C-alpha positions in Angstrom: -15.1 -11.1 9.8 -13.5 -9.5 12.8 -10.4 -11.0 14.5 -11.8 -11.0 18.1 -8.2 -11.4 19.4 -7.5 -10.7 23.0 -5.7 -7.5 23.7 -2.4 -8.9 24.9 0.8 -7.1 24.0 4.3 -8.7 23.9 7.4 -6.7 23.1 9.9 -8.1 20.6 12.0 -5.1 19.7 15.8 -5.5 19.9 17.7 -3.0 22.1 18.3 0.4 20.5 21.4 2.5 20.8 21.9 6.2 20.2 25.3 8.0 19.9 24.9 11.8 19.5 28.5 12.9 19.2 29.9 10.4 16.7 29.1 11.6 13.2 27.9 14.6 11.1 28.9 17.2 13.6 28.3 20.1 11.3 24.6 19.3 10.9 22.1 21.0 13.2 21.4 17.6 14.7 22.6 14.0 14.1 22.6 10.5 15.6 24.3 7.2 15.1 21.5 4.7 15.7 21.9 1.0 16.2 19.4 -1.9 16.7 20.7 -5.4 16.3 23.0 -5.4 13.3 21.2 -2.4 11.8 23.0 1.0 11.7 21.2 4.2 10.6 22.7 7.7 10.4 20.0 10.4 10.9 20.8 14.1 10.3 18.9 17.4 10.5 20.0 20.4 8.4 18.2 23.8 8.4 18.4 26.8 6.1 19.0 30.2 7.8 16.6 32.0 5.4 12.9 31.4 5.9 10.5 31.1 2.9 8.0 33.9 2.3 5.0 31.6 2.3 3.3 30.5 5.5 4.2 26.8 5.6 6.9 24.5 6.8 9.2 23.4 3.9 10.2 20.0 5.4 12.0 17.4 3.3 12.5 13.9 4.6 14.7 11.4 2.7 15.1 7.8 3.8 17.9 6.2 1.7 19.0 2.5 1.8 22.5 1.8 0.7 23.0 -1.5 -1.1 26.3 -2.1 0.7 24.2 -2.1 3.9 23.1 -5.6 3.0 26.4 -6.6 1.4 24.9 -6.2 -2.1 26.1 -4.5 -5.3 23.2 -2.6 -7.1 21.8 -4.5 -10.1 21.5 -3.1 -13.6 23.9 -1.3 -15.9 24.8 1.5 -13.5 26.4 0.1 -10.3 25.3 2.8 -7.9 22.1 3.7 -6.0 19.6 5.5 -8.3 16.0 6.6 -7.8 14.4 5.6 -4.5 12.4 2.4 -4.3 8.7 2.5 -3.4 9.6 1.3 0.2 12.1 4.2 0.6 9.6 6.8 -0.7 6.8 5.5 1.5 9.1 5.4 4.6 10.1 9.0 3.9 6.5 10.0 3.8 5.8 8.1 7.0 8.6 9.9 8.9 7.6 13.3 7.4 3.9 12.9 8.5 5.0 11.9 12.0 7.5 14.7 12.6 5.7 17.6 11.0 3.3 18.2 13.9 6.3 18.7 16.2 7.4 22.0 14.7 6.0 25.2 16.2 3.5 27.3 14.3 5.2 29.9 12.3 8.5 28.0 11.7 9.2 28.5 8.0 12.9 27.7 7.6 13.6 24.9 5.1 14.5 21.7 6.9 16.0 18.5 5.5 16.1 15.3 7.5 18.2 12.5 6.0 18.2 8.9 7.2 20.9 6.7 5.7 20.7 2.9 6.2 24.4 1.8 6.3 23.9 -1.6 7.8 20.8 -3.8 7.6 19.3 -6.5 9.8 16.6 -8.9 8.6 15.1 -8.9 12.2 14.7 -5.1 12.4 11.7 -3.1 11.4 13.4 -0.4 9.3 10.5 2.0 9.3 10.2 2.2 13.1 14.0 2.4 13.3 14.0 5.3 10.8 11.3 7.1 12.8 13.2 6.8 16.1 16.6 7.8 14.6 15.0 10.9 12.9 13.1 11.9 16.0 16.3 11.6 18.2 18.3 13.7 15.7 15.5 16.4 15.6 14.8 16.5 19.3 18.5 17.0 20.2 19.1 19.5 17.3 19.3 23.3 17.5 15.8 23.6 16.2 12.9 24.6 18.5 11.3 21.2 18.8 10.2 20.4 22.3 8.9 16.8 21.9 10.3 13.4 20.8 8.1 10.7 19.3 7.9 6.9 19.5 6.4 4.4 17.1 5.0 1.0 17.9 3.9 -1.6 15.4 1.2 -4.1 16.5 0.8 -7.5 14.9 -1.7 -10.3 15.3 -0.2 -13.8 15.2 -2.3 -16.7 16.3 -4.3 -15.8 19.4 -2.1 -13.0 20.6 -1.2 -9.4 19.8 2.5 -8.6 19.5 4.0 -5.2 20.1 6.9 -4.5 17.8 7.0 -8.0 16.2 10.1 -9.2 14.4 9.9 -9.1 10.6 9.6 -12.9 10.6 6.6 -12.7 13.0 5.1 -9.8 10.9 5.1 -12.0 7.8 2.6 -14.3 9.7 0.5 -11.5 11.1 -3.1 -10.7 10.1 -2.6 -7.1 11.3 -0.1 -4.4 10.5 -0.8 -1.4 12.7 1.8 1.4 13.2 1.0 4.1 15.7 3.2 7.1 16.3 2.8 9.5 19.2 4.3 11.6 22.0 3.2 11.2 25.5 -0.6 10.7 25.5 -1.0 12.3 22.1 -1.3 10.3 18.8 0.2 11.9 15.8 0.1 9.4 13.0 -1.5 6.0 12.4 -1.2 3.6 9.5 -3.0 0.2 9.5 -3.9 -2.6 7.2 -5.1 -6.2 7.6 -4.0 -9.3 5.8 -6.3 -11.9 4.4 -5.9 -15.5 5.4 -5.5 -17.9 2.5 -5.0 -21.4 3.8 -5.1 -22.9 0.3 -6.1 -22.1 -3.3 -9.7 -22.4 -2.3 -10.0 -21.0 1.2 -9.9 -17.2 1.5 -10.8 -15.3 4.7 -11.1 -11.5 4.7 -9.8 -10.2 8.0 -11.0 -6.8 9.3 -10.9 -5.3 12.8 -14.1 -4.0 14.3 -14.0 -0.3 15.1 -14.6 -0.9 18.8 -11.7 -3.5 19.0 -9.4 -1.2 17.1 -10.0 1.6 19.6 -9.0 -0.7 22.4 -5.8 -1.8 20.6 -4.8 1.8 20.0 -5.4 2.6 23.6 -3.2 -0.2 24.8 -0.4 0.7 22.3 -0.6 4.3 23.4 0.5 3.3 26.9 3.7 1.9 25.4 4.2 5.1 23.4 3.8 7.3 26.5 6.3 5.1 28.4 8.8 5.1 25.5 8.7 8.9 24.9 9.2 9.6 28.6 12.3 7.3 28.5 13.6 8.9 25.4 13.1 12.4 26.7 15.1 11.7 29.9 17.9 10.0 28.0 18.1 12.6 25.2 17.9 15.8 27.3 21.6 16.0 28.2 22.5 15.9 24.5 20.2 18.8 23.3 22.2 21.4 21.4 21.8 25.1 22.2 18.8 26.5 20.3 19.5 28.8 17.3 17.6 32.1 17.1 14.8 31.2 14.7 12.0 33.8 14.3 8.4 32.5 14.1 6.3 34.3 11.6 2.7 35.1 11.1 3.2 36.4 7.6 1.5 39.7 7.1 -2.0 39.6 8.3 -2.8 43.3 8.4 -4.7 44.1 11.6 -6.5 47.1 10.1 -7.7 45.1 7.1 -8.7 42.1 9.2 -10.8 44.3 11.4 -12.2 46.3 8.4 -13.4 43.0 6.7 -14.9 41.8 10.0 -16.7 45.1 10.6 -18.0 45.6 7.0 -18.1 42.3 5.1 -18.7 39.5 7.7 -22.1 38.5 6.1 -20.6 38.5 2.6 -17.6 36.3 3.7 -20.0 33.9 5.3 -22.1 33.8 2.1 -19.0 33.1 0.0 -18.0 30.2 2.3 -21.5 28.7 1.9 -21.3 28.4 -1.9 -21.9 24.8 -2.7 -19.2 24.3 -5.4 -15.5 24.7 -4.9 -15.1 26.9 -8.1 -18.1 29.1 -7.1 -16.5 29.6 -3.6 -13.2 30.6 -5.1 -14.9 33.0 -7.6 -17.0 34.5 -4.8 -14.0 35.2 -2.6 -12.1 36.8 -5.6 -15.1 39.0 -6.4 -15.4 40.0 -2.7 -11.7 40.9 -2.6 -12.1 43.2 -5.7 -15.1 44.8 -4.1 -13.2 45.5 -0.9 -10.2 47.0 -2.9 -12.6 49.3 -4.7 -14.2 50.3 -1.4 -10.9 51.1 0.2 -9.8 53.1 -2.8 -13.0 55.2 -2.6 -12.3 55.8 1.1 -8.7 56.9 0.3 -7.1 53.9 1.9 -4.5 52.0 -0.1 -3.9 48.3 -0.1 -2.4 45.8 -2.5 -4.0 42.5 -3.6 -1.5 40.2 -1.7 -1.9 42.0 1.6 -5.7 42.1 1.4 -5.8 38.4 0.3 -3.9 37.4 3.5 -6.3 39.3 5.7 -9.4 38.0 3.8 -8.3 34.4 3.9 -7.3 34.6 7.5 -10.7 35.9 8.4 -12.4 33.3 6.1 -10.5 30.5 8.0 -11.7 31.9 11.4 -15.3 32.1 10.2 -15.4 28.7 8.5 -14.1 27.0 11.7 -16.5 29.0 13.9 -19.4 28.0 11.7 -18.6 24.3 12.3 -17.8 24.6 16.0 -20.5 27.0 17.1 -23.3 26.6 14.5 -22.7 23.0 13.3 -22.8 24.4 9.8 -20.4 23.3 7.0 -19.4 25.3 4.0 -21.6 23.3 1.6 -24.6 23.2 4.0 -24.2 19.6 5.1 -24.7 18.2 8.6 -21.4 17.3 10.3 -22.1 13.5 9.8 -23.5 13.8 6.2 -21.9 12.2 3.2 -22.0 14.1 -0.2 -24.2 12.7 -3.0 -22.7 9.6 -4.7 -23.0 8.4 -8.3 -21.6 5.0 -9.5 -21.3 3.9 -13.1 -19.7 0.5 -14.0 -18.2 -1.0 -17.1 -18.5 2.2 -19.1 -15.2 1.4 -20.9 -15.9 -1.3 -23.5 -12.4 -2.6 -24.0 -11.5 -2.8 -20.3 -11.8 -5.9 -18.1 -13.6 -3.8 -15.3 -14.2 -0.1 -14.8 -16.1 2.3 -12.6 -16.7 6.0 -12.6 -17.2 6.9 -8.9 -18.3 10.4 -8.1 -18.8 11.7 -4.6 -19.6 15.4 -4.5 -16.9 17.2 -6.5 -14.5 14.3 -6.2 -14.4 11.9 -9.2 -12.2 8.8 -10.0 -12.2 6.7 -13.1 -10.9 3.3 -11.8 -10.0 0.4 -14.0 -9.1 -3.3 -13.4 -6.9 -5.4 -15.7 -6.5 -9.1 -15.1 -3.2 -10.8 -15.8 -1.1 -13.8 -15.0 2.1 -14.5 -13.1 4.3 -13.1 -15.8 2.7 -9.7 -15.2 3.7 -9.5 -11.5 5.9 -6.6 -10.4 9.2 -7.7 -9.0 10.9 -5.8 -6.2 13.5 -6.2 -3.5 13.8 -5.2 0.1 17.1 -4.5 1.8 16.3 -7.1 4.5 15.6 -9.9 1.9 18.1 -12.0 0.0 15.6 -12.8 -2.9 13.2 -10.8 -5.0 9.6 -10.6 -4.2 6.6 -10.3 -6.5 3.7 -8.0 -6.3 0.5 -9.6 -7.7 -2.0 -7.0 -6.6 -1.1 -3.5 -7.8 -3.0 -0.2 -7.3 -1.7 2.8 -9.3 -3.1 6.2 -8.5 -2.8 9.2 -10.8 -3.6 12.8 -9.9 -3.4 15.1 -12.9 -3.3 18.8 -12.3 -6.6 19.4 -14.3 -8.5 17.6 -11.5 -8.1 20.8 -9.4 -8.3 23.1 -12.4 -4.5 23.8 -12.6 -2.7 24.2 -16.0 0.3 21.9 -15.5 1.6 19.0 -17.6 1.4 15.4 -16.3 4.8 14.3 -15.0 6.4 11.3 -13.2 4.6 9.7 -10.3 5.2 11.8 -7.2 5.3 10.9 -3.5 1.7 11.8 -2.9 0.5 9.6 -5.7 2.6 6.7 -4.6 1.3 7.1 -1.0 -2.4 7.3 -2.0 -2.1 4.3 -4.3 -0.5 2.3 -1.4 -3.3 3.3 0.9 -5.9 2.1 -1.6 -4.0 -1.1 -2.1 -3.9 -1.8 1.6 -7.6 -1.2 1.9 -8.7 -3.5 -1.0 -6.2 -6.3 -1.0 -7.5 -8.2 2.1 -11.0 -8.5 0.5 -9.8 -9.9 -2.9 -9.5 -13.6 -3.6 -6.4 -13.8 -5.8 -5.8 -17.1 -7.5 -2.3 -18.5 -7.3 -1.2 -17.5 -10.8 -3.4 -14.4 -11.2 -2.3 -10.8 -11.2 -4.5 -7.8 -10.8 -3.7 -4.2 -11.7 -6.0 -1.3 -10.6 -5.5 2.2 -12.0 -7.3 5.2 -10.6 -7.4 8.3 -12.8 -8.6 11.2 -10.6 -10.7 13.4 -12.8 -11.9 15.9 -10.2 -10.8 16.5 -6.7 -12.4 18.3 -3.7 -11.7 16.0 -0.8 -10.2 12.5 -0.5 -9.6 11.1 -3.9 -7.8 8.2 -2.3 -11.0 7.1 -0.6 -12.9 7.5 -4.0 -10.2 5.2 -5.4 -11.0 2.6 -2.8 -14.7 2.7 -3.5 -14.3 2.9 -7.3 -11.6 0.1 -7.1 -14.0 -2.2 -5.2 -16.7 -1.6 -7.8 -14.3 -2.1 -10.7 -13.1 -5.4 -9.2 -16.7 -6.5 -8.9 -17.4 -5.4 -12.5 -14.4 -7.5 -13.7 -15.8 -10.6 -12.0 -13.1 -10.8 -9.3 -14.2 -12.8 -6.3 -14.6 -10.7 -3.2 -16.1 -11.7 0.1 -17.4 -8.2 0.7 -17.2 -4.8 -0.9 -14.8 -2.3 0.5 -15.5 1.5 1.0 -13.4 4.3 2.3 -14.2 7.7 3.9 -12.2 10.6 5.0 -12.9 12.2 8.4 -11.8 15.6 9.7 -11.5 17.5 12.9 -11.9 21.2 14.0 -10.3 21.7 17.5 -10.2 25.0 19.4 -9.4 25.4 23.1 -10.7 22.0 24.1 -13.8 22.2 22.0 -14.0 20.0 18.9 -16.2 18.9 16.0 -15.7 15.7 14.0 -16.6 16.0 10.2 -17.6 13.1 8.0 -16.5 13.0 4.3 -14.4 16.2 4.4 -14.0 18.3 1.3 -10.9 20.3 0.3 -11.7 23.4 2.4 -12.2 21.3 5.5 -9.0 19.4 4.9 -7.1 22.7 4.4 -8.6 24.6 7.3 -9.0 21.6 9.6 -6.7 19.9 12.1 -6.9 16.2 11.1 -7.1 14.0 8.0 -8.3 10.5 9.1 -8.9 8.1 6.2 -10.7 4.9 7.1 -11.6 2.0 4.8 -13.1 -1.4 5.3 -16.1 -3.7 4.9 -19.4 -3.7 6.8 -17.7 -5.9 9.4 -14.8 -3.6 10.2 -11.7 -1.7 9.2 -9.2 -3.1 6.6 -6.9 0.0 6.4 -6.6 3.5 7.8 -4.3 6.4 7.7 -4.3 9.4 10.1 -2.4 12.6 9.9 -2.8 15.5 12.3 -1.8 19.2 12.2 -2.1 20.0 15.9 0.3 18.5 18.5 -1.8 15.3 18.9 -5.2 13.8 19.1 -6.6 12.2 22.3 -7.8 8.6 22.4 -11.4 9.9 23.1 -11.3 11.9 19.8 -9.9 8.9 17.9 -12.6 6.5 19.3 -15.4 8.9 18.5 -14.0 9.5 15.0 -13.9 5.7 14.3 -17.6 5.4 15.3 -18.6 8.3 13.1 -16.6 6.8 10.2 -18.4 3.5 10.7 -21.7 5.1 10.1 -20.5 7.0 7.0 -18.8 3.9 5.6 -21.9 1.8 5.9 -24.0 4.4 4.1 -21.5 4.3 1.1 -21.5 0.5 1.2 -25.3 0.4 0.9 -25.1 2.5 -2.2 -22.3 0.3 -3.6 -24.1 -2.9 -3.0 -27.2 -1.6 -4.8 -25.0 -0.6 -7.8 -23.4 -4.0 -7.8 -26.7 -5.6 -8.6 -26.9 -3.6 -11.8 -23.4 -4.5 -13.2 -23.4 -5.8 -16.8 -20.3 -7.9 -17.4 -17.6 -6.4 -19.7 -17.3 -7.9 -23.2 -13.5 -7.6 -22.8 -13.2 -10.1 -19.9 -10.7 -12.8 -20.8 -11.9 -16.4 -21.0 -9.9 -19.0 -19.0 -9.7 -22.7 -18.9 -7.8 -24.8 -16.4 -7.1 -28.6 -16.8 -4.5 -31.1 -15.9 -2.1 -33.3 -17.9 0.6 -35.7 -16.7 3.5 -33.8 -15.2 5.9 -35.7 -17.4 4.2 -34.4 -20.5 4.9 -30.7 -19.6 8.3 -31.0 -21.4 6.5 -32.0 -24.6 4.1 -29.0 -24.3 7.1 -26.7 -24.0 9.0 -28.3 -26.9 12.7 -27.9 -27.9 13.8 -24.4 -26.8 10.1 -23.5 -26.2 9.1 -23.9 -29.8 5.9 -25.9 -29.2 4.5 -23.5 -26.6 5.3 -20.5 -28.7 3.5 -22.1 -31.6 0.4 -22.7 -29.4 0.4 -19.1 -28.2 0.7 -17.6 -31.7 -1.7 -20.0 -33.4 -4.5 -20.0 -30.9 -3.9 -16.4 -29.5 -3.9 -17.6 -25.9 -1.5 -17.2 -22.9 -0.4 -20.5 -21.4 0.7 -21.1 -17.7 2.2 -24.4 -16.8 2.7 -26.0 -13.4 5.6 -28.5 -13.9 5.1 -30.2 -10.5 1.3 -30.8 -10.7 0.8 -30.9 -14.5 -1.6 -27.9 -14.3 -2.4 -26.0 -17.5 -4.1 -22.6 -17.5 -5.2 -21.0 -20.8 -6.4 -17.4 -21.1 -7.7 -15.9 -24.3 -10.4 -13.7 -25.8 -12.0 -16.2 -28.2 -13.8 -19.2 -26.6 -13.5 -21.4 -29.8 -9.8 -20.8 -30.1 -9.4 -21.5 -26.3 -11.1 -24.9 -26.7 -9.0 -25.7 -29.8 -5.8 -24.9 -27.8 -7.0 -27.2 -25.0 -7.7 -30.1 -27.4 -4.3 -29.5 -29.1 -2.4 -29.6 -25.8 -4.3 -32.8 -24.7 -3.4 -34.5 -28.0 0.3 -33.7 -27.4 0.0 -35.0 -23.9 -1.8 -38.2 -25.0 -5.3 -37.1 -24.0 -6.8 -36.2 -20.7 -5.0 -37.3 -17.5 -5.6 -40.8 -16.3 -5.3 -42.2 -12.9 -1.9 -43.5 -12.2 -1.7 -47.2 -11.5 -0.2 -48.6 -8.3 2.9 -50.5 -9.2 4.1 -53.6 -7.3 7.4 -53.1 -5.6 10.2 -55.2 -6.9 8.1 -56.4 -9.9 9.7 -56.0 -13.4 7.8 -53.8 -16.0 8.4 -53.3 -19.7 8.9 -49.6 -20.5 10.0 -47.4 -23.4 12.8 -44.8 -23.2 11.2 -41.5 -23.8 14.1 -39.1 -23.2 17.8 -39.4 -22.3 19.3 -36.7 -20.1 22.6 -36.4 -18.3 21.3 -37.7 -15.0 19.3 -40.6 -16.3 16.4 -41.8 -18.5 12.8 -40.9 -18.6 10.9 -44.2 -19.1 7.3 -44.4 -20.2 5.6 -47.0 -18.1 2.8 -49.4 -19.4 0.1 -47.1 -18.3 1.6 -44.1 -20.1 3.1 -42.4 -17.1 6.7 -41.2 -17.2 9.1 -42.1 -14.5 12.8 -41.3 -13.9 15.4 -44.0 -14.0 18.3 -42.3 -12.3 21.8 -42.9 -13.6 22.8 -44.3 -10.2 20.2 -47.0 -10.5 21.3 -48.2 -14.0 24.5 -49.8 -13.0 26.7 -49.9 -9.9 29.7 -49.2 -12.1 30.6 -45.8 -13.6 28.7 -44.7 -16.8 30.2 -41.9 -18.8 27.8 -41.7 -21.7 24.2 -42.9 -21.5 23.6 -42.1 -25.2 26.1 -44.8 -26.2 24.2 -47.5 -24.3 20.5 -46.5 -25.0 18.5 -44.8 -27.7 15.2 -43.0 -27.4 12.3 -45.3 -28.3 14.1 -48.5 -27.2 12.3 -50.9 -24.8 13.7 -51.4 -21.4 12.9 -53.6 -18.5 12.8 -51.9 -15.1 11.9 -52.7 -11.5 9.9 -50.4 -9.3 11.9 -49.7 -6.1 9.5 -47.3 -4.5 6.3 -45.3 -5.2 5.3 -42.2 -3.2 2.2 -40.6 -4.7 3.0 -39.9 -8.4 6.8 -40.2 -7.8 8.1 -43.5 -8.9 11.7 -44.7 -8.3 13.1 -47.2 -10.9 16.1 -49.5 -11.3 17.3 -51.7 -14.1 17.3 -55.5 -13.8 21.1 -55.4 -14.1 21.4 -53.0 -11.1 19.2 -55.4 -9.0 21.3 -58.4 -10.1 24.5 -56.7 -9.1 
């Protein structure tokens, strides 16, 4: 269901401050950035020696110091250790936003460091980090001619908010971050948030493609205004440029022209090979053929020099094929999706599973259902308390998926970022019960184009296969762009070659009603709003094609035999303590004897049992109900000021738990026993004794008691 919110933007950002001559003067660029009580130090350092490969070795590190929030790090080692997921994702976000600003051929290693040294619970730290890093880079001695601005758009109630406070963002149904410079958009991240008014009411929120294009257009005006302001304010502080050489890295003009004159048809044929491995072999064979031909002609060349010329020519031809002939390397139309295969619940011991294959990209995605004890705890520097992640998506990209011989290591930044994107796409569509936890794991088995979007599609099918309630299925698709001299072509469902040779990677996920998440990165200086709007419309068509195939596959799902069986029922809240037992002995016995997990709601008396054996589950339920005195009965309405005979069930420091005539337990607080001081209740009463009490007040199931002696006094 689309939001249909009016496009009205309201700015809520606190005033920013930039001081360029205050700290880290030996760095190539630095800034002391303030917003509210938040203080960030951003620095830029560059190596004088360029790398030999043709790429930009840029490293961005966003680091939050615990002292910034007046905290001491937890754990055995009392200092900051490995970065949190939020720090890693923020580092990636800044990297993706700044990378397009560097000129082509700049190959010196650059490290941008952003230190959070003072935090503010009202400040968006990701946007603050973006602006601090951009200011330090723009005023540095590096040849960067543009600064950027980021705006976050939220939807609260019936209005759109530009740069909402963190408190407002918690209420928002939309989280859209757009980064650009002037009229150009360089990076977009977006997700929607489902509305859940109660345990039973869940509403999937997505944004229609047309409406999203309007929101981006309005937000881009704020970006253009902000970057113009920044540029004017920062210009007086720009350092003199260092003398950095821009490299083209060894494309031999003679070899390039030799290949073009003699092997143009064969290069084109190699590009058109359907499979990635075949294309790679064809190019290697062609390289060897050219080397032998050169040798016969008495012209010398080494493999590395020839490879550079051959791959440079291949890039030119592959782009021209798309722009001029509307032909892609694998023969598809520009808007055509590769063949898709979907298999569900092929893993017999797993709650839900799906093997999703699209072309040469394949992901094995699994779903595991858990309860609240399985939730992942984490902390944000702007929070005082821990948070709990109940919906997890973990993405793994082993080297064998692209044919490389490397061991599997720790989760890297890319894996973390792709998993986060898939989580953002799927979470709004999932109805998650209050005490439930879901973990999705994607094992990428083969990759040739957008394994993250395969994870979204496979994840949605695995959720369906596990019986998880979803309002609609979610699919994802990766879009690409080829742009030359004002002429462009938009590609649907890009493969690895098109991602590598192209100018944009635009990943879009959502339901048939609209978009739930997207992520855009660009290699050229920026994309126009016209291109973005057209890309969204092409993506809608491709996404709906995939959803049709997924919905068809969903009708053929056979439930997994490994799915847990659950039972939910209610007992009197006062009986929960009996279910737990002394030091947890009773509940441990129930868990071990009946092989079930038990979740208890102390306030409402709710009991949730989960197990694999239906008979044992029913036996556990009967056992708990016998301890609690049978199924819950309706609580009687007591008469105020009327005496009742009760039995002392339990003595505690603050009073007595009294079992009333109808079997319900009520608290007799120590302050309502006597108006005089009582030092030891156990010396006056014994458990099991009868006691006469008066009901002072009853609010729902809460009953306030007093003794006859207290009333008489």
